[in-house]
N, C-alpha and C positions, 0 to 999 in steps of 0.2 A: 539294430542300427538306430532306430528312432529312440530307443531308450538311452543309448549313449549320447545322443544329441542333448537330451535333457540333462544328463550328468555333466556335460561340458559346461552348462551354464548354471549348475547347481550352486556354485559359489558366487553368483553374480552380485550379491549384496555388497561386496567389498568395492564395487566399481564406483560408487558415489564419490569416494574420496579421491579417485583419480580423474574425475570428470574435467577438472580445470587443466590438468596435464594434457589430456587428449585434445581439448578444445583449442589450446594455444597453438597446436601444430596443424589444425584442420582448416585454417582459413585459406580459401582458394587463392587469394591474392599473394599469399606468402609462397605459393608453389613456384612462382617465377614462370618464365616462358619455356614451353616444352620445345627443345631443339631437335626432338626426334631421335636422340641418341639412344643406344641400347640401354635397357633398364631391366634389372631383376626385380620381379614382383613376388612378394610373399603372399601366398594364398592360405589363409587359415580355413581349413576345410574339414568340418565335422563329419562329412560323409566319406572322405577319401580313405582308401586302404593302402596307400603308398605315401611315403614321406621322402622328401628330397627334390632334386631338380627333375623336372619333366624331361624325358629323353625321347629320341626317335622321331618318327615322321610327324607326330602332332607338335612336338617342340619346334621342328623346322617350319611347319605351317604357320605357327603363331609368331615365330621370329621373323619370317619373311613378310608377314602382313602388318605386324605391329612393332617389330624390333623389341620384343619382350621375351624374357626368359622367366618361366614360371618355377618358383620354388615352393613346394607344397609342405605345409605344416599340418600334420594329421594326428589329432588326439587318438584316433583308432589305433594308430601304430605306436605312438609315443607312450600310450598307457596313462592312467591317472588323468583322464580328460579334464576333470574339474580343476586339478592342480595346474595343468598347462594353461587353461583359460585364465585362471586367477593370476598366474604369474605374468602373463602377457598383458592382461588388463591393468594390473598394478603398475606396469611400465608405461601405460597410456597408449599402447600401440598393439592392437590385436592382430593386425595384418593390413596389407594394401587392398586385398580383395578378401571378403569374408563370406563363407558359405555355412549357414547355420539355421537352426529352427527358430520360429517366431512364437511358438506356443508357450503357455505357462508364464506369460509376462516377459519373455526373453527379448522380443523386439523392443518393447518399451524400455527395458532396462539398458540395453546397449545404446539406445538413442539418448536417454537421460544421462548416461555416463560419458557421452561424447566420444564414443568409440567408432561410430559410423558417420559418414558425411551425408548431408542433404545434397543430392545431385540433380535437383529439379531444374537448374539452369541449363543442363545439358540435354534433357529429355527431348525437347522440341527438335533438336538437331539429329536425333537418332532415326533410323529407318524402321526398326522393328520394335524396340521397347515401347514406343509411344502407342503402339497398337494394343497394348495391354494396360491401358490407363485404369480400367475398372479394377483389375487385380492389384495394381499399384496403390490405388486409393484404399482398397480394403486393408492392405498391409499398413498403410499410414494410420488407418483407424485402429488397427490392432496394436500399433505402437503408441496409441493414445496421443497422436499428433493431429492438429487441425489442418496442417498443410505440410508441404515438402515431400520429397521422394527419398525414402530412407532405405530402399532396397527393392529388388524385383523378385516376385514369387516365382517358383519353378514348377515344372509340369503343367504350365498353363495350356489352355485348349480353346479352340473355336467351336468344339462340338457341344451339343446339348448336354446338360448335366444328367439327363435321363438316358443318355446313350452310353453303353458300356465303354469303358476305357481300354478294354483288352483287345488284342489283335486276333491271332489265329487260335490261341489257347486261353482258357479261363485261368484265373489264379488258383482256383480250387476245382476239384473234381475227382471222381473215382477212376484212376488210371491203373490198368492191370496189364500183366504180361499177356498180350492178346494171343500169342501163339499157344499158350496153355489154356486160355479161355476157349480158343478154337478146338483144341484137343479134346475138351470135355463136351463139345457140341453146342457152344454158345447158349447156355441155359438162360432163361429169362430171370431177371432179378426184380421182384416187385417192390421191396422195401429195403432199407439198410440192413435189417436183420436177415433178410433173405440172401444177402451177400455172403454170410458166413459159410453155409454148406457149399457154396460155389467155390469159395477160397480153399476150402478143405479138399475138394476134388482137384483143384488146380495144383495144390501143394503135393498131393499124392502123385499126380501125373508127372510133375516136374522131378520129383525125387526118383521116380522109376526111370524116367528118361535119362537123367544125369547120373544115376547110380550112386547117389549120395543122400544123406539125411540132414545135411546142414542147410537146406533151402527152406525158407519160411515165408508164409504169406505176408506177414507183417513184421516190421522192425521199427522200434521206437528209439527216442533219444531224449536226454534231459536238458541239454545245455541252452535251450531257448526258453526254458520255463520262466514265467514271470509271475503274474497274479495267480496262475494255476498251472496245471500240466498243459503245456502248449499243444501237444498232439491232440488233446481233447477238443480243441476249437475247430478242427477241420470238418468233422461230420456235421455239426450244426450248419456250416456253410453250404452243405449240400441241400439244405432245406431253407435257405434264404436268411440264415442268421450268421452274419459275419461277426468276427471278434469285435466286441463293443468297448465300452468304457468300464474299466475296473471289473466289478463282479456282476455286470449287467450284459446280457445278450439281447440285442434288439434286431427285429427283422427288417427287411428292406422296405416294407410298406410303412414302417414306423408306428404300427398300431399294436405292437406286442413287445413287452419287456419281461425278460426272464432272469431270475436270480440264478447264478451259476450253480448253486448247491441245491436248487429246487429238485426234489425227487422226480417230478414229472417233466422236468425241463430237457431241452435238447443237449445240454452239456453232460448231464448225468446219463442220459441215453447213450452218449458216446462212451462214457466210462464203462457202462454195462456191456457195450459191444466189445470193447477191448478185453474185458474180463471173460466174456463167453469165448472169445477167440483164444485167450490164454488157456482156458479149460480144455479147448479142443486141440491144443498143441500147435497153434498157428502163429504164436508170437516168439520171435527171436529171444532166447533166454538172456542174451547180453544187452537187452534193451535198457535195463536199469543202470548199467554202468558205462555204456558207450556214448561218445559224442557224435555230432552230426557228421564229421569227416569220416569217422570209422564206419558209420552206417552207410554213407554215400559210397564208400569203396565196395560194400557188399552189393549194392545195386549194379555197379560196374561189372562185378563178377557174376551177375545173374543169380544171386543168392536170395533176392527178395522179389515178391510177385505183385505187391500192391503199393501204389504210390499216391499220396495225398495231393501232390502237385505235379504238373507236367514238367516243371523245371527241375524236378528231382529224378524220377524214373526215366523220362525221355532223354534228359541231358546226359545222364550217366550211361544208359544202355543202348539208346537208339542210334547206333553208328550206321553208316551207309551199308556196310557188309551185313549187319544184323537185319536191317530193314529189307534188303534184297533177298535175304533168306527167309523172310516172313516173320522175323522175331522182333519183339519190342513192346513198349508200353503204349497203349491207346486207351481212350476213355470208353468204358462200357456204360450202358444206359440203365439207370435205376428208374423204374416206372414212375415213382411218386416224387422224384427229386426236382427241385427248382433251385439251381445253383446261384448263390449270392455273387454279384458282380459289381464292382465299384464303378460308378459313373464318372464320366469325364468331369474335370474341374475347371470351369472357365476362369476362375480366379486363382488357380494353382493350388499347390499344397502349402503346408506351413513352413517348408524350407525356403529360404530366400538368399539372394546374392546381394551383397552390399559392398560399397567402397569404403575403405578405412578412412577415418577422419584425418589421419596423419599422412595419407598417401600423397605422393607427388604425381604430377601429370595426370590429374583426375580425368581430364577430358579424354585422354588416350585410353585410360582404363575403362571408361564408360563405352568408348567405341569397341573395345575388346568384348565387353559384356554384351553389347548390342549384337556383335557378330555371333556370339554363342546362341542367339535367338534367331539367326538367319538360317535359311535352308542349308547353306554350306556348313555353318557352325553346328546346327542340330545333328547333321549326319556325321560330321567329323568328331565332335566331342562326346556324342552319346555312346552308350554301352552296346556292343555288338550282340550281347545276349538278349537285349531288349529290342533288337531289330534295327539299330543304327547301321547304315551301310558303309560308313567310312568316307573315304576321299574319292570324289568323282575323278575318273580317269585312271585310278589305280584299282580300287576294289569294285567300283560300279560305274556304269555309264548308261547312256540312253541309245535306243536303236533309231532307225531312220524314221520311225513313227513317233519318236519322242517318248517312248516307253522305257522305263528303267529296267536294268538287268544287272546281275552280278557278273563281273569278269571271271575268267578262269582263276586268276590270282585271288579275287574276292571270295569265290566259293571256298577255297582252301582257308583263307584268312578268317572268315566269319565262323567257320566250323571249329576254330581253335587249333588248326594244324600249324605247325611251326614253319613259317615262310619268311624269306628274307626280302625286305623292301628294297627296291632299286635305289641306287645312290641319289638319283635326281630328286627322290622324295624324302631322303634323309637316311636311308640304309637301316640296318639292324633288323631285329625280329619284329614282325608286325604287331603282335599282341603286346609285347613289352613297350613298344613305342606308341601305343594308343593312349588317348587321354586318360589321365589318372584322377581327374576331378570327380568322377563318379556321381555326376548330377545330370538329371534330365531337364533341360530348360523348357521344352515344348513336348507335349504328349506325342509319342511316336505314331499314334493312330491318326493324328491330324494330317491334313492334306498339304503336300508340298506344292506350292503354286507353280513351280517350274515344270512339274511332271503331271500334275492333276491327279496323282494317286498318293496313298499314305507314305509317310517317311519310312515306316516299318517295312523293310525289304521282304519279310516273311509274308506280307499281304500282296506283294506284286504278282501279277498274272504269270510272269516269267518264272517265279518261284513256285507258285501253286501248280504249274504244269509239271513240275518235277515230282509231284506226289504220285508217282506211278510205280513205286516199289511193290513187291509182293505183299508187304505188310500194309501199305497204304490202300492198295486196291482191294484187299480182303476186307479191311475195315470199312471202306466206302460202300462196298456192296451190302454190308449189314447195317449201314446207317443211312439208308435212303439216298445214296449218291452224294451226300455232303462231302465236300473236299476237306473241310477242317472241322475241328471240334466246335468252335464258335458258330460256324455256319449251321451245324446240326442243332445246337442249343437254341439259336435264334429262330430257326425255321420251325422248331417244335415247341416254342414258347416255354423253354426250360431255363430261362434266366430271370433272376430277380435283381434288377438293377437298383442299386442304392444311389440316390441322387448325389452327385459330386459336389461337396461343399467343404470349405476350409473351416475346421472347428478345432479349438484347443480348450481343454478343460481349464478352468481358473485354478490358481494356487489354492491348496486346501489348508485347513487349520493344522497346526503342528500336532495337535492331539490326535486328529484323524490319521495323520501320516504315521504316527507312532503305533496306533492300533492296527493300521493297514499292514505294517511290517510284521506284526505278530500273526495276523490272520493269514497273510500270504504264505509264510513258512508252513503253517498248519494245513492250509488248503493243498499246497503242492504235495506235501508228504501224504496227506489223506488220499489224494488221487492215485498216486503210485501204489500205495498200500492196498487200496480197494481193487485196483485192476489186477494185481497179482495174488488174488485169493483163489482158493481151490473149488469153491462152490457158490451157487447163487445165495444160499443162506449165509455163508460167511461174508460175502460181499455186502449183503444187506446189513449185517450186524456191524461190520467194520465201518461202513459209511454212516450208519445211524450214530455210532459212538463219535465219529469224527465230526459230524455236523453239530452234535451237542457241544463238543469242545470248542468248535469254531464260533458258535453262537455265544458261548460264554466269554469269549475274548472281545466281543463287541462288534461282531460281523455286521449286525443290522445297522449300526451307526455308519459304517463305511458304505454299505449297500445303498442307504438312503442318499448319501452324497453322490454316488455313482449314478443312481436312478435320476436324480435331478439334472445332472450333467448330460445324461443320455437323452433326456427329453429336450434339453436345450439344443443338443446336436441334431435331433430330429427337426426341430423348428428351423435351424439353420439350413438344413437340407431342403425343407419346404420353401423357405424364403428364396434360396438361390434358384430353385426350380421355377417359382412364380416370376422372379425377376427376369430370368432368361425368356420365359414365355411372353412376358410383357414387351421386352425389347424386340423379340422376333416379330411381334404384331405391328410394331411402329413403322 
């Protein structure tokens, strides 16, 4: 998704010629008086996976509150994101509300082209947006403007940048079919490499129990590959090295930078792990040809035993019935792991929400955006998979002590079950009628001032109390009584939190971009080829030959650019950490 956002603005250079067109329609005085009548608002949303008019209960909520109908324009759906952006930019009207990335000069370009409005005159009258002035100021600086409010960053947070942004589950982690891990006696796993014989035992046990040989410990996929084989980034994250910039892996502490192709680095270690697993017969043979969706279906069918992420294995397989039967994915502990975790970002991410320069009734649009940052708006517009509880009174409510809980309807709705919304709330299927904006305005781990607990319903005591299935209880007994994965990791000092800072690498020289394109193709091919070799000696030879070829293409030139950017990113993280600590002491 983040790569698509960049593509959406790739052709932004043409916008200079349409600046005057955009500016002539963007004068607030020309908007006239807002009579409050119904208006259709076009939302150019580079994150949305839906195009067209918002329907259902969220549409009714917005209509009732603002007399607005949202019409979403989504490059993700339309295809050719850059073309769509260029076409609308050339017409001088990108949209009434714009959701897009600010990195790589994007914010500066849309401001200079006159495609977004300065909404500073409305901010003082907002209830929520003005609370994020620091984040707004940073975006203004990113847009290379000395003043004005040109957009509102998203995923803003009141938490410290050194506090994990994750709720009950980390982004990364070694998640396994716990029932088969139990079946082989819960063996201790000292290092990543020690996981291999454990997975072999689990695979043997699963095949015997199910009476089939099409169950594999690991299943891989290609369609998320970018700078390199995407699956290879996951194991470094178990040791504090989250995916960095280009061909550099950097650790959470910011004191180590590794080249992706370094023979002794964490990324090549991951490739060697995959290769050894392949030699042991643990890798799904369709890994080289399948996409994510095909692989996901195998998790649902119980055909894969290891998951890099909780939102893969658990989402696909951990149904209530399976959990009550003691079956499902849970994290096992690797003795020497320290999992990389992204810290909260007080100033938000590089994605921002802006008002189009040509939009009518800007004040009403600002009020709508302000509502998206309100407690009600956060829960109603957020993604249920990320812990948004939906609409109070329908999917959730508070008890006599003021503590939040999911209603019976809400339990079914947030689990993805098809449920019909009562007519008074708009009718239709709940999931279909949920917000299609696909944007998180405020971090869901932040505290809802109305309840005193996190917005994320998965962190509510009422939900944690439900972790009493056979699977949950068995896992908890072997994890020191921890109720959740994050509780275990935090209490055992197994998190490496990367300070949350907004950073975007600058535009690079066209020559470097051309070299990067050649290098990228060779690196991706080399990774897959090396993983599927039949011996350690063959792996070493294939990888050595590949590295020689990659280096001959100019890899070091690209790496040096990425290294410089990685060090700037570390400096930005340190700066936001120190800034937060300074403000906290005032």
